mmJSON file of the N, C-alpha and C atoms, coordinates in Angstrom:
{"data_MODEL":{"atom_site":{
"group_PDB":["ATOM","ATOM","ATOM","ATOM","ATOM","ATOM","ATOM","ATOM","ATOM","ATOM","ATOM","ATOM","ATOM","ATOM","ATOM","ATOM","ATOM","ATOM","ATOM","ATOM","ATOM","ATOM","ATOM","ATOM","ATOM","ATOM","ATOM","ATOM","ATOM","ATOM","ATOM","ATOM","ATOM","ATOM","ATOM","ATOM","ATOM","ATOM","ATOM","ATOM","ATOM","ATOM","ATOM","ATOM","ATOM","ATOM","ATOM","ATOM","ATOM","ATOM","ATOM","ATOM","ATOM","ATOM","ATOM","ATOM","ATOM","ATOM","ATOM","ATOM","ATOM","ATOM","ATOM","ATOM","ATOM","ATOM","ATOM","ATOM","ATOM","ATOM","ATOM","ATOM","ATOM","ATOM","ATOM","ATOM","ATOM","ATOM","ATOM","ATOM","ATOM","ATOM","ATOM","ATOM","ATOM","ATOM","ATOM","ATOM","ATOM","ATOM","ATOM","ATOM","ATOM","ATOM","ATOM","ATOM","ATOM","ATOM","ATOM","ATOM","ATOM","ATOM","ATOM","ATOM","ATOM","ATOM","ATOM","ATOM","ATOM","ATOM","ATOM","ATOM","ATOM","ATOM","ATOM","ATOM","ATOM","ATOM","ATOM","ATOM","ATOM","ATOM","ATOM","ATOM","ATOM","ATOM","ATOM","ATOM","ATOM","ATOM","ATOM","ATOM","ATOM","ATOM","ATOM","ATOM","ATOM","ATOM","ATOM","ATOM","ATOM","ATOM","ATOM","ATOM","ATOM","ATOM","ATOM","ATOM","ATOM","ATOM","ATOM","ATOM","ATOM","ATOM","ATOM","ATOM","ATOM","ATOM","ATOM","ATOM","ATOM","ATOM","ATOM","ATOM","ATOM","ATOM","ATOM","ATOM","ATOM","ATOM","ATOM","ATOM","ATOM","ATOM","ATOM","ATOM","ATOM","ATOM","ATOM","ATOM","ATOM","ATOM","ATOM","ATOM","ATOM","ATOM","ATOM","ATOM","ATOM","ATOM","ATOM","ATOM","ATOM","ATOM","ATOM","ATOM","ATOM","ATOM","ATOM","ATOM","ATOM","ATOM","ATOM","ATOM","ATOM","ATOM","ATOM","ATOM","ATOM","ATOM","ATOM","ATOM","ATOM"],
"id":[1,2,3,4,5,6,7,8,9,10,11,12,13,14,15,16,17,18,19,20,21,22,23,24,25,26,27,28,29,30,31,32,33,34,35,36,37,38,39,40,41,42,43,44,45,46,47,48,49,50,51,52,53,54,55,56,57,58,59,60,61,62,63,64,65,66,67,68,69,70,71,72,73,74,75,76,77,78,79,80,81,82,83,84,85,86,87,88,89,90,91,92,93,94,95,96,97,98,99,100,101,102,103,104,105,106,107,108,109,110,111,112,113,114,115,116,117,118,119,120,121,122,123,124,125,126,127,128,129,130,131,132,133,134,135,136,137,138,139,140,141,142,143,144,145,146,147,148,149,150,151,152,153,154,155,156,157,158,159,160,161,162,163,164,165,166,167,168,169,170,171,172,173,174,175,176,177,178,179,180,181,182,183,184,185,186,187,188,189,190,191,192,193,194,195,196,197,198,199,200,201,202,203,204,205,206,207,208,209,210,211,212,213],
"type_symbol":["N","C","C","N","C","C","N","C","C","N","C","C","N","C","C","N","C","C","N","C","C","N","C","C","N","C","C","N","C","C","N","C","C","N","C","C","N","C","C","N","C","C","N","C","C","N","C","C","N","C","C","N","C","C","N","C","C","N","C","C","N","C","C","N","C","C","N","C","C","N","C","C","N","C","C","N","C","C","N","C","C","N","C","C","N","C","C","N","C","C","N","C","C","N","C","C","N","C","C","N","C","C","N","C","C","N","C","C","N","C","C","N","C","C","N","C","C","N","C","C","N","C","C","N","C","C","N","C","C","N","C","C","N","C","C","N","C","C","N","C","C","N","C","C","N","C","C","N","C","C","N","C","C","N","C","C","N","C","C","N","C","C","N","C","C","N","C","C","N","C","C","N","C","C","N","C","C","N","C","C","N","C","C","N","C","C","N","C","C","N","C","C","N","C","C","N","C","C","N","C","C","N","C","C","N","C","C","N","C","C","N","C","C"],
"label_atom_id":["N","CA","C","N","CA","C","N","CA","C","N","CA","C","N","CA","C","N","CA","C","N","CA","C","N","CA","C","N","CA","C","N","CA","C","N","CA","C","N","CA","C","N","CA","C","N","CA","C","N","CA","C","N","CA","C","N","CA","C","N","CA","C","N","CA","C","N","CA","C","N","CA","C","N","CA","C","N","CA","C","N","CA","C","N","CA","C","N","CA","C","N","CA","C","N","CA","C","N","CA","C","N","CA","C","N","CA","C","N","CA","C","N","CA","C","N","CA","C","N","CA","C","N","CA","C","N","CA","C","N","CA","C","N","CA","C","N","CA","C","N","CA","C","N","CA","C","N","CA","C","N","CA","C","N","CA","C","N","CA","C","N","CA","C","N","CA","C","N","CA","C","N","CA","C","N","CA","C","N","CA","C","N","CA","C","N","CA","C","N","CA","C","N","CA","C","N","CA","C","N","CA","C","N","CA","C","N","CA","C","N","CA","C","N","CA","C","N","CA","C","N","CA","C","N","CA","C","N","CA","C","N","CA","C","N","CA","C","N","CA","C","N","CA","C","N","CA","C"],
"label_alt_id":[null,null,null,null,null,null,null,null,null,null,null,null,null,null,null,null,null,null,null,null,null,null,null,null,null,null,null,null,null,null,null,null,null,null,null,null,null,null,null,null,null,null,null,null,null,null,null,null,null,null,null,null,null,null,null,null,null,null,null,null,null,null,null,null,null,null,null,null,null,null,null,null,null,null,null,null,null,null,null,null,null,null,null,null,null,null,null,null,null,null,null,null,null,null,null,null,null,null,null,null,null,null,null,null,null,null,null,null,null,null,null,null,null,null,null,null,null,null,null,null,null,null,null,null,null,null,null,null,null,null,null,null,null,null,null,null,null,null,null,null,null,null,null,null,null,null,null,null,null,null,null,null,null,null,null,null,null,null,null,null,null,null,null,null,null,null,null,null,null,null,null,null,null,null,null,null,null,null,null,null,null,null,null,null,null,null,null,null,null,null,null,null,null,null,null,null,null,null,null,null,null,null,null,null,null,null,null,null,null,null,null,null,null],
"label_comp_id":["MET","MET","MET","ALA","ALA","ALA","GLY","GLY","GLY","CYS","CYS","CYS","PRO","PRO","PRO","ALA","ALA","ALA","LEU","LEU","LEU","ILE","ILE","ILE","HIS","HIS","HIS","ASN","ASN","ASN","ARG","ARG","ARG","PRO","PRO","PRO","MET","MET","MET","PHE","PHE","PHE","GLY","GLY","GLY","LEU","LEU","LEU","PHE","PHE","PHE","LYS","LYS","LYS","LYS","LYS","LYS","LYS","LYS","LYS","SER","SER","SER","LYS","LYS","LYS","LEU","LEU","LEU","GLU","GLU","GLU","LEU","LEU","LEU","LEU","LEU","LEU","GLN","GLN","GLN","GLU","GLU","GLU","GLN","GLN","GLN","TYR","TYR","TYR","LYS","LYS","LYS","LYS","LYS","LYS","LEU","LEU","LEU","GLN","GLN","GLN","LYS","LYS","LYS","GLU","GLU","GLU","ALA","ALA","ALA","TYR","TYR","TYR","GLN","GLN","GLN","LEU","LEU","LEU","SER","SER","SER","THR","THR","THR","VAL","VAL","VAL","ASN","ASN","ASN","ARG","ARG","ARG","THR","THR","THR","ALA","ALA","ALA","SER","SER","SER","ASP","ASP","ASP","GLN","GLN","GLN","LYS","LYS","LYS","GLN","GLN","GLN","ALA","ALA","ALA","GLU","GLU","GLU","ALA","ALA","ALA","GLU","GLU","GLU","ALA","ALA","ALA","VAL","VAL","VAL","LEU","LEU","LEU","ASN","ASN","ASN","GLN","GLN","GLN","ILE","ILE","ILE","LYS","LYS","LYS","GLN","GLN","GLN","LEU","LEU","LEU","GLU","GLU","GLU","LEU","LEU","LEU","GLN","GLN","GLN","GLU","GLU","GLU","GLY","GLY","GLY","LYS","LYS","LYS"],
"label_asym_id":["A","A","A","A","A","A","A","A","A","A","A","A","A","A","A","A","A","A","A","A","A","A","A","A","A","A","A","A","A","A","A","A","A","A","A","A","A","A","A","A","A","A","A","A","A","A","A","A","A","A","A","A","A","A","A","A","A","A","A","A","A","A","A","A","A","A","A","A","A","A","A","A","A","A","A","A","A","A","A","A","A","A","A","A","A","A","A","A","A","A","A","A","A","A","A","A","A","A","A","A","A","A","A","A","A","A","A","A","A","A","A","A","A","A","A","A","A","A","A","A","A","A","A","A","A","A","A","A","A","A","A","A","A","A","A","A","A","A","A","A","A","A","A","A","A","A","A","A","A","A","A","A","A","A","A","A","A","A","A","A","A","A","A","A","A","A","A","A","A","A","A","A","A","A","A","A","A","A","A","A","A","A","A","A","A","A","A","A","A","A","A","A","A","A","A","A","A","A","A","A","A","A","A","A","A","A","A","A","A","A","A","A","A"],
"label_entity_id":["1","1","1","1","1","1","1","1","1","1","1","1","1","1","1","1","1","1","1","1","1","1","1","1","1","1","1","1","1","1","1","1","1","1","1","1","1","1","1","1","1","1","1","1","1","1","1","1","1","1","1","1","1","1","1","1","1","1","1","1","1","1","1","1","1","1","1","1","1","1","1","1","1","1","1","1","1","1","1","1","1","1","1","1","1","1","1","1","1","1","1","1","1","1","1","1","1","1","1","1","1","1","1","1","1","1","1","1","1","1","1","1","1","1","1","1","1","1","1","1","1","1","1","1","1","1","1","1","1","1","1","1","1","1","1","1","1","1","1","1","1","1","1","1","1","1","1","1","1","1","1","1","1","1","1","1","1","1","1","1","1","1","1","1","1","1","1","1","1","1","1","1","1","1","1","1","1","1","1","1","1","1","1","1","1","1","1","1","1","1","1","1","1","1","1","1","1","1","1","1","1","1","1","1","1","1","1","1","1","1","1","1","1"],
"label_seq_id":[1,1,1,2,2,2,3,3,3,4,4,4,5,5,5,6,6,6,7,7,7,8,8,8,9,9,9,10,10,10,11,11,11,12,12,12,13,13,13,14,14,14,15,15,15,16,16,16,17,17,17,18,18,18,19,19,19,20,20,20,21,21,21,22,22,22,23,23,23,24,24,24,25,25,25,26,26,26,27,27,27,28,28,28,29,29,29,30,30,30,31,31,31,32,32,32,33,33,33,34,34,34,35,35,35,36,36,36,37,37,37,38,38,38,39,39,39,40,40,40,41,41,41,42,42,42,43,43,43,44,44,44,45,45,45,46,46,46,47,47,47,48,48,48,49,49,49,50,50,50,51,51,51,52,52,52,53,53,53,54,54,54,55,55,55,56,56,56,57,57,57,58,58,58,59,59,59,60,60,60,61,61,61,62,62,62,63,63,63,64,64,64,65,65,65,66,66,66,67,67,67,68,68,68,69,69,69,70,70,70,71,71,71],
"pdbx_PDB_ins_code":[null,null,null,null,null,null,null,null,null,null,null,null,null,null,null,null,null,null,null,null,null,null,null,null,null,null,null,null,null,null,null,null,null,null,null,null,null,null,null,null,null,null,null,null,null,null,null,null,null,null,null,null,null,null,null,null,null,null,null,null,null,null,null,null,null,null,null,null,null,null,null,null,null,null,null,null,null,null,null,null,null,null,null,null,null,null,null,null,null,null,null,null,null,null,null,null,null,null,null,null,null,null,null,null,null,null,null,null,null,null,null,null,null,null,null,null,null,null,null,null,null,null,null,null,null,null,null,null,null,null,null,null,null,null,null,null,null,null,null,null,null,null,null,null,null,null,null,null,null,null,null,null,null,null,null,null,null,null,null,null,null,null,null,null,null,null,null,null,null,null,null,null,null,null,null,null,null,null,null,null,null,null,null,null,null,null,null,null,null,null,null,null,null,null,null,null,null,null,null,null,null,null,null,null,null,null,null,null,null,null,null,null,null],
"Cartn_x":[8.523,7.389,6.199,6.073,4.999,3.63,3.513,2.216,2.011,2.887,2.805,1.653,0.633,-0.514,-0.188,0.914,1.265,1.83,2.218,2.781,1.827,1.46,0.635,1.41,1.72,2.509,3.848,4.469,5.772,5.789,4.659,4.595,4.163,4.777,4.319,2.878,2.169,0.757,0.507,1.403,1.189,1.302,1.847,1.98,0.849,-0.134,-1.218,-2.025,-2.296,-3.183,-2.438,-1.144,-0.334,-0.728,-0.997,-1.376,-0.13,-0.252,0.878,1.092,2.341,2.67,2.328,2.264,1.975,3.047,4.301,5.391,5.196,4.819,4.588,3.438,2.379,1.238,1.631,2.419,2.865,3.782,4.649,5.545,4.757,3.733,2.89,2.15,1.64,0.933,1.884,3.115,4.113,4.402,4.617,4.885,3.721,2.497,1.3,1.209,1.445,1.371,2.464,3.655,4.744,4.389,3.812,3.419,2.358,1.351,0.29,0.849,1.77,2.372,3.126,3.831,4.572,3.621,2.545,1.584,0.904,0.617,-0.031,0.923,2.21,3.184,3.141,2.689,2.623,1.294,0.299,-1.046,-1.423,-1.198,-1.651,-0.599,0.216,1.342,0.882,-0.207,-0.707,-1.135,-1.865,-2.296,-1.089,-0.103,1.115,1.838,1.928,2.574,1.818,0.503,-0.333,-0.031,0.027,0.327,1.725,2.659,4.029,4.084,3.299,3.242,2.646,1.625,1.033,2.066,2.836,3.868,4.936,5.292,6.276,5.78,4.498,3.915,3.981,3.686,3.755,5.202,6.134,7.55,7.999,7.531,7.87,7.326,6.129,5.565,6.415,6.883,7.733,9.016,9.645,10.901,10.689,9.591,9.295,9.072,8.348,8.085,9.38,10.259,11.535,12.385,12.359,13.109,12.566,11.248,10.628,10.98,11.092,11.409,12.909,13.698,15.143,15.884,15.348,16.007,17.003],
"Cartn_y":[-26.62,-27.025,-26.107,-25.579,-24.632,-25.278,-26.55,-27.193,-28.041,-27.937,-28.76,-28.294,-29.123,-28.711,-28.576,-29.164,-29.09,-27.728,-26.955,-25.639,-24.552,-23.708,-22.557,-21.341,-20.458,-19.269,-19.645,-20.685,-21.153,-21.575,-21.993,-22.494,-23.945,-24.756,-26.146,-26.202,-27.207,-27.317,-27.394,-28.028,-28.18,-26.858,-25.824,-24.532,-23.576,-24.031,-23.165,-22.592,-23.391,-22.971,-22.603,-22.416,-22.03,-20.622,-20.468,-19.173,-18.298,-17.052,-16.135,-15.639,-15.426,-14.916,-13.43,-12.924,-11.512,-10.659,-11.111,-10.386,-10.316,-11.424,-11.444,-10.521,-10.53,-9.654,-8.181,-7.848,-6.461,-6.044,-6.947,-6.628,-6.374,-7.177,-6.965,-5.629,-5.326,-4.062,-2.89,-3.008,-1.95,-1.716,-2.794,-2.672,-2.003,-2.403,-1.836,-0.332,0.063,1.485,2.293,1.722,2.403,2.614,1.596,1.687,2.764,2.759,3.762,5.168,5.323,6.635,7.125,6.217,6.59,7.017,6.26,6.589,7.932,8.214,9.475,10.669,10.414,11.511,12.423,11.919,12.75,13.485,13.063,13.62,14.473,13.918,14.568,14.375,15.387,15.274,15.062,15.696,15.55,14.106,13.517,12.122,11.188,11.523,10.725,10.753,11.931,12.056,11.257,11.247,10.478,8.984,8.495,7.072,6.737,7.664,7.436,7.341,8.177,8.128,6.801,6.325,5.023,3.909,4.006,3.009,3.029,4.217,4.338,3.654,3.819,3.184,1.658,1.153,-0.293,-0.766,0.016,-0.337,-0.409,0.503,0.46,-0.807,-1.226,-2.471,-3.668,-3.638,-4.716,-4.797,-3.65,-3.625,-4.137,-3.723,-4.163,-5.672,-6.19,-7.627,-8.405,-7.887,-8.556,-8.553,-7.482,-7.433,-8.462,-8.601,-9.567,-10.995,-11.236,-12.583,-12.862,-11.825,-12.01,-12.105,-11.441,-11.476,-10.375],
"Cartn_z":[-18.707,-17.926,-18.147,-19.311,-19.59,-19.448,-19.775,-19.718,-18.474,-17.518,-16.316,-15.427,-15.226,-14.419,-12.938,-12.488,-11.067,-10.696,-11.681,-11.388,-11.851,-10.95,-11.275,-10.8,-11.702,-11.391,-10.76,-11.275,-10.829,-9.366,-8.823,-7.453,-7.489,-6.682,-6.607,-6.112,-6.526,-6.204,-4.694,-3.961,-2.526,-1.772,-2.368,-1.714,-2.045,-2.798,-3.232,-2.083,-1.078,-0.01,1.266,1.153,2.306,2.738,4.011,4.546,4.652,4.213,4.25,5.671,6.003,7.331,7.406,8.623,8.825,8.142,8.194,7.566,6.053,5.435,3.986,3.592,4.404,4.122,4.224,5.232,5.388,4.243,3.806,2.692,1.411,1.172,-0.013,0.082,1.276,1.478,1.25,1.723,1.551,0.065,-0.668,-2.11,-2.831,-2.459,-3.082,-2.805,-1.572,-1.211,-1.91,-2.024,-2.724,-4.193,-4.803,-6.212,-6.4,-5.509,-5.595,-5.392,-4.452,-4.199,-5.434,-6.079,-7.285,-8.402,-8.577,-9.628,-9.36,-8.106,-7.74,-7.815,-7.76,-7.697,-8.915,-10.041,-11.241,-11.361,-10.555,-10.677,-9.467,-8.284,-7.058,-5.977,-5.8,-4.869,-3.419,-3.027,-1.661,-1.392,-2.326,-2.182,-2.2,-3.016,-3.073,-1.734,-1.131,0.176,1.237,1.145,2.086,1.952,0.714,0.485,0.973,0.755,1.2,2.73,3.416,4.879,5.352,4.655,4.983,4.78,3.704,3.423,4.518,4.987,6.068,7.333,7.644,8.828,8.708,7.517,7.283,7.388,6.859,6.934,8.391,9.212,10.638,11.29,10.895,11.416,10.981,9.735,9.217,10.038,10.258,11.026,12.441,13.062,14.42,14.466,13.504,13.445,13.226,12.374,12.128,13.393,14.16,15.418,16.406,16.454,17.357,16.972,15.666,15.188,15.241,15.501,15.623,14.309,13.28,11.965,11.831],
"occupancy":[1.0,1.0,1.0,1.0,1.0,1.0,1.0,1.0,1.0,1.0,1.0,1.0,1.0,1.0,1.0,1.0,1.0,1.0,1.0,1.0,1.0,1.0,1.0,1.0,1.0,1.0,1.0,1.0,1.0,1.0,1.0,1.0,1.0,1.0,1.0,1.0,1.0,1.0,1.0,1.0,1.0,1.0,1.0,1.0,1.0,1.0,1.0,1.0,1.0,1.0,1.0,1.0,1.0,1.0,1.0,1.0,1.0,1.0,1.0,1.0,1.0,1.0,1.0,1.0,1.0,1.0,1.0,1.0,1.0,1.0,1.0,1.0,1.0,1.0,1.0,1.0,1.0,1.0,1.0,1.0,1.0,1.0,1.0,1.0,1.0,1.0,1.0,1.0,1.0,1.0,1.0,1.0,1.0,1.0,1.0,1.0,1.0,1.0,1.0,1.0,1.0,1.0,1.0,1.0,1.0,1.0,1.0,1.0,1.0,1.0,1.0,1.0,1.0,1.0,1.0,1.0,1.0,1.0,1.0,1.0,1.0,1.0,1.0,1.0,1.0,1.0,1.0,1.0,1.0,1.0,1.0,1.0,1.0,1.0,1.0,1.0,1.0,1.0,1.0,1.0,1.0,1.0,1.0,1.0,1.0,1.0,1.0,1.0,1.0,1.0,1.0,1.0,1.0,1.0,1.0,1.0,1.0,1.0,1.0,1.0,1.0,1.0,1.0,1.0,1.0,1.0,1.0,1.0,1.0,1.0,1.0,1.0,1.0,1.0,1.0,1.0,1.0,1.0,1.0,1.0,1.0,1.0,1.0,1.0,1.0,1.0,1.0,1.0,1.0,1.0,1.0,1.0,1.0,1.0,1.0,1.0,1.0,1.0,1.0,1.0,1.0,1.0,1.0,1.0,1.0,1.0,1.0,1.0,1.0,1.0,1.0,1.0,1.0],
"B_iso_or_equiv":[0.0,0.0,0.0,0.0,0.0,0.0,0.0,0.0,0.0,0.0,0.0,0.0,0.0,0.0,0.0,0.0,0.0,0.0,0.0,0.0,0.0,0.0,0.0,0.0,0.0,0.0,0.0,0.0,0.0,0.0,0.0,0.0,0.0,0.0,0.0,0.0,0.0,0.0,0.0,0.0,0.0,0.0,0.0,0.0,0.0,0.0,0.0,0.0,0.0,0.0,0.0,0.0,0.0,0.0,0.0,0.0,0.0,0.0,0.0,0.0,0.0,0.0,0.0,0.0,0.0,0.0,0.0,0.0,0.0,0.0,0.0,0.0,0.0,0.0,0.0,0.0,0.0,0.0,0.0,0.0,0.0,0.0,0.0,0.0,0.0,0.0,0.0,0.0,0.0,0.0,0.0,0.0,0.0,0.0,0.0,0.0,0.0,0.0,0.0,0.0,0.0,0.0,0.0,0.0,0.0,0.0,0.0,0.0,0.0,0.0,0.0,0.0,0.0,0.0,0.0,0.0,0.0,0.0,0.0,0.0,0.0,0.0,0.0,0.0,0.0,0.0,0.0,0.0,0.0,0.0,0.0,0.0,0.0,0.0,0.0,0.0,0.0,0.0,0.0,0.0,0.0,0.0,0.0,0.0,0.0,0.0,0.0,0.0,0.0,0.0,0.0,0.0,0.0,0.0,0.0,0.0,0.0,0.0,0.0,0.0,0.0,0.0,0.0,0.0,0.0,0.0,0.0,0.0,0.0,0.0,0.0,0.0,0.0,0.0,0.0,0.0,0.0,0.0,0.0,0.0,0.0,0.0,0.0,0.0,0.0,0.0,0.0,0.0,0.0,0.0,0.0,0.0,0.0,0.0,0.0,0.0,0.0,0.0,0.0,0.0,0.0,0.0,0.0,0.0,0.0,0.0,0.0,0.0,0.0,0.0,0.0,0.0,0.0],
"pdbx_formal_charge":[null,null,null,null,null,null,null,null,null,null,null,null,null,null,null,null,null,null,null,null,null,null,null,null,null,null,null,null,null,null,null,null,null,null,null,null,null,null,null,null,null,null,null,null,null,null,null,null,null,null,null,null,null,null,null,null,null,null,null,null,null,null,null,null,null,null,null,null,null,null,null,null,null,null,null,null,null,null,null,null,null,null,null,null,null,null,null,null,null,null,null,null,null,null,null,null,null,null,null,null,null,null,null,null,null,null,null,null,null,null,null,null,null,null,null,null,null,null,null,null,null,null,null,null,null,null,null,null,null,null,null,null,null,null,null,null,null,null,null,null,null,null,null,null,null,null,null,null,null,null,null,null,null,null,null,null,null,null,null,null,null,null,null,null,null,null,null,null,null,null,null,null,null,null,null,null,null,null,null,null,null,null,null,null,null,null,null,null,null,null,null,null,null,null,null,null,null,null,null,null,null,null,null,null,null,null,null,null,null,null,null,null,null],
"auth_seq_id":[1,1,1,2,2,2,3,3,3,4,4,4,5,5,5,6,6,6,7,7,7,8,8,8,9,9,9,10,10,10,11,11,11,12,12,12,13,13,13,14,14,14,15,15,15,16,16,16,17,17,17,18,18,18,19,19,19,20,20,20,21,21,21,22,22,22,23,23,23,24,24,24,25,25,25,26,26,26,27,27,27,28,28,28,29,29,29,30,30,30,31,31,31,32,32,32,33,33,33,34,34,34,35,35,35,36,36,36,37,37,37,38,38,38,39,39,39,40,40,40,41,41,41,42,42,42,43,43,43,44,44,44,45,45,45,46,46,46,47,47,47,48,48,48,49,49,49,50,50,50,51,51,51,52,52,52,53,53,53,54,54,54,55,55,55,56,56,56,57,57,57,58,58,58,59,59,59,60,60,60,61,61,61,62,62,62,63,63,63,64,64,64,65,65,65,66,66,66,67,67,67,68,68,68,69,69,69,70,70,70,71,71,71],
"auth_comp_id":["MET","MET","MET","ALA","ALA","ALA","GLY","GLY","GLY","CYS","CYS","CYS","PRO","PRO","PRO","ALA","ALA","ALA","LEU","LEU","LEU","ILE","ILE","ILE","HIS","HIS","HIS","ASN","ASN","ASN","ARG","ARG","ARG","PRO","PRO","PRO","MET","MET","MET","PHE","PHE","PHE","GLY","GLY","GLY","LEU","LEU","LEU","PHE","PHE","PHE","LYS","LYS","LYS","LYS","LYS","LYS","LYS","LYS","LYS","SER","SER","SER","LYS","LYS","LYS","LEU","LEU","LEU","GLU","GLU","GLU","LEU","LEU","LEU","LEU","LEU","LEU","GLN","GLN","GLN","GLU","GLU","GLU","GLN","GLN","GLN","TYR","TYR","TYR","LYS","LYS","LYS","LYS","LYS","LYS","LEU","LEU","LEU","GLN","GLN","GLN","LYS","LYS","LYS","GLU","GLU","GLU","ALA","ALA","ALA","TYR","TYR","TYR","GLN","GLN","GLN","LEU","LEU","LEU","SER","SER","SER","THR","THR","THR","VAL","VAL","VAL","ASN","ASN","ASN","ARG","ARG","ARG","THR","THR","THR","ALA","ALA","ALA","SER","SER","SER","ASP","ASP","ASP","GLN","GLN","GLN","LYS","LYS","LYS","GLN","GLN","GLN","ALA","ALA","ALA","GLU","GLU","GLU","ALA","ALA","ALA","GLU","GLU","GLU","ALA","ALA","ALA","VAL","VAL","VAL","LEU","LEU","LEU","ASN","ASN","ASN","GLN","GLN","GLN","ILE","ILE","ILE","LYS","LYS","LYS","GLN","GLN","GLN","LEU","LEU","LEU","GLU","GLU","GLU","LEU","LEU","LEU","GLN","GLN","GLN","GLU","GLU","GLU","GLY","GLY","GLY","LYS","LYS","LYS"],
"auth_asym_id":["A","A","A","A","A","A","A","A","A","A","A","A","A","A","A","A","A","A","A","A","A","A","A","A","A","A","A","A","A","A","A","A","A","A","A","A","A","A","A","A","A","A","A","A","A","A","A","A","A","A","A","A","A","A","A","A","A","A","A","A","A","A","A","A","A","A","A","A","A","A","A","A","A","A","A","A","A","A","A","A","A","A","A","A","A","A","A","A","A","A","A","A","A","A","A","A","A","A","A","A","A","A","A","A","A","A","A","A","A","A","A","A","A","A","A","A","A","A","A","A","A","A","A","A","A","A","A","A","A","A","A","A","A","A","A","A","A","A","A","A","A","A","A","A","A","A","A","A","A","A","A","A","A","A","A","A","A","A","A","A","A","A","A","A","A","A","A","A","A","A","A","A","A","A","A","A","A","A","A","A","A","A","A","A","A","A","A","A","A","A","A","A","A","A","A","A","A","A","A","A","A","A","A","A","A","A","A","A","A","A","A","A","A"],
"auth_atom_id":["N","CA","C","N","CA","C","N","CA","C","N","CA","C","N","CA","C","N","CA","C","N","CA","C","N","CA","C","N","CA","C","N","CA","C","N","CA","C","N","CA","C","N","CA","C","N","CA","C","N","CA","C","N","CA","C","N","CA","C","N","CA","C","N","CA","C","N","CA","C","N","CA","C","N","CA","C","N","CA","C","N","CA","C","N","CA","C","N","CA","C","N","CA","C","N","CA","C","N","CA","C","N","CA","C","N","CA","C","N","CA","C","N","CA","C","N","CA","C","N","CA","C","N","CA","C","N","CA","C","N","CA","C","N","CA","C","N","CA","C","N","CA","C","N","CA","C","N","CA","C","N","CA","C","N","CA","C","N","CA","C","N","CA","C","N","CA","C","N","CA","C","N","CA","C","N","CA","C","N","CA","C","N","CA","C","N","CA","C","N","CA","C","N","CA","C","N","CA","C","N","CA","C","N","CA","C","N","CA","C","N","CA","C","N","CA","C","N","CA","C","N","CA","C","N","CA","C","N","CA","C","N","CA","C","N","CA","C","N","CA","C","N","CA","C","N","CA","C"],
"pdbx_PDB_model_num":[1,1,1,1,1,1,1,1,1,1,1,1,1,1,1,1,1,1,1,1,1,1,1,1,1,1,1,1,1,1,1,1,1,1,1,1,1,1,1,1,1,1,1,1,1,1,1,1,1,1,1,1,1,1,1,1,1,1,1,1,1,1,1,1,1,1,1,1,1,1,1,1,1,1,1,1,1,1,1,1,1,1,1,1,1,1,1,1,1,1,1,1,1,1,1,1,1,1,1,1,1,1,1,1,1,1,1,1,1,1,1,1,1,1,1,1,1,1,1,1,1,1,1,1,1,1,1,1,1,1,1,1,1,1,1,1,1,1,1,1,1,1,1,1,1,1,1,1,1,1,1,1,1,1,1,1,1,1,1,1,1,1,1,1,1,1,1,1,1,1,1,1,1,1,1,1,1,1,1,1,1,1,1,1,1,1,1,1,1,1,1,1,1,1,1,1,1,1,1,1,1,1,1,1,1,1,1,1,1,1,1,1,1]
}}}
């Protein structure tokens, strides 16, 4: 299905404009912060630790949201 216009990035066309949930947004933010922390770890350990702390805060929000949703 490489040339199938209905699929963009392996997603059906009807899901293109679906709004992401708060949980999905937090998970993406967490992954981004983890990646940045890893990249900074070889250059600037203090900045890396800061990003890691930010990621921890986001992870705590994720856990709290999952508890509220009953997962």
